[in-house]
N, C-alpha and C positions, 0 to 999 in steps of 0.2 A: 504494500500500500504506500502510495506516494505522500510525501509531506508537501503541503501547499502553503506558501507564504504569500500573503497579500500585503497591501499597504498598512493594514491595521491588525492583522491576526495571523497565526499559524495554526493549521489543523491537518489532520490526516484524512485523506480521501478514502472512503469506505469501498469495499470490494463491490464491483458491479455498479458503482455510482458514477455518473458523468461529472465532469468538473462543474458544470452549471448546477447540478443538483447539490453538490457539496458546498458550493458558494451560497446557494439559497438556504441550505440547512444551517449554515453557520452565520446567517444574518447579513450577508453581503448584498449590496445594491448592484443588481445586474439586469440590464434591459434585455428582453428577448421577445420574440414573436413566434417563430416556427419550431424551434428546438431540433431542427434538422439540417442546418447549414445552408438554407436557401436565402434567408434575408440578411444575415450578417449583423443584426442589431445587437447581438451579445458579444461582439468582438472585444477582446482585451489586449492590452500591451503585455507581451512576454518579456520579462527582464532576464530570466535564465531558466534553463531546463529544456526538455524536448517533449514534443507531442507528435502524434501521427494521426492520419485520418483513414479509417477503414475504406471510405469512399470519398473521392475528391469533392469538397463542398462547392456548391454553385456560387456562393457569395465570394466576392473579392476579398482577399486578406493579404496584407503587406507582409514582408518577411518577419517583422517583429510583432506580428499580431497572431492571435489564435481565436478560434471559435469554441468556447467552453461547452456549447451544446452538443457538439459532435466529435470533438477531438478525443483521442485516446492518450492518456497521460503515460509517458514512457519513463520519466525520471521525476525527481523532486522538482517543483516549479516555484518560481517567484513571479507574480503577476501584479499589475497595477489594478487594484479593485478595492473599494472602500466599504466599510460596514454601513448598513442602512442607519439613518439618523435615529431610528426608534429602537435600536438594539440596546440591551442593558450595558454593553461595554462602552457605548457612546454616551449613554445617559445613566450613570450610576445612580442607584436609589439613595437619595440623601438621607433617608431614614432607615437604611439597612442596619446600622448599628443603633441600638437602643440609646436614646439621648438621656434617659433617666433609668439606669439599671436598678433592679430591685435591691433594696437595702441602703441606697444612697439618697440622702435628702439634702 
C-alpha cells in the first residue's frame, strides 16, 4: 500500500482504493465529474512518485499532472491537494479539551 503525501496530510492508500477515493476518504478537496479519465477535472500536480494508467485517459494531462480517478499508484506519491475547509484538521474543535475539568474551581 502506497503512502500518499498531500499539501496538508499523509495517509496510506487502502488496497483496491483509487487515489481519488483515498483523497475523499481523508477529507481532501478534489473536483471530479466522471471518475473515468474523460473530463480531467480531478487532475492534480504530481510532485514525486509514479503512476500508470491501465487504459490511456481521454483527458489531456501534462507530464507533471495525474488523474486520481483512474491512475494506478505505483510508488509513494507527493501531490498538491488540500484538505477541505470543513475537515477537523483544518478547523480544530476549540472545545475539544474541557475548559473546566472536574475538581477545579
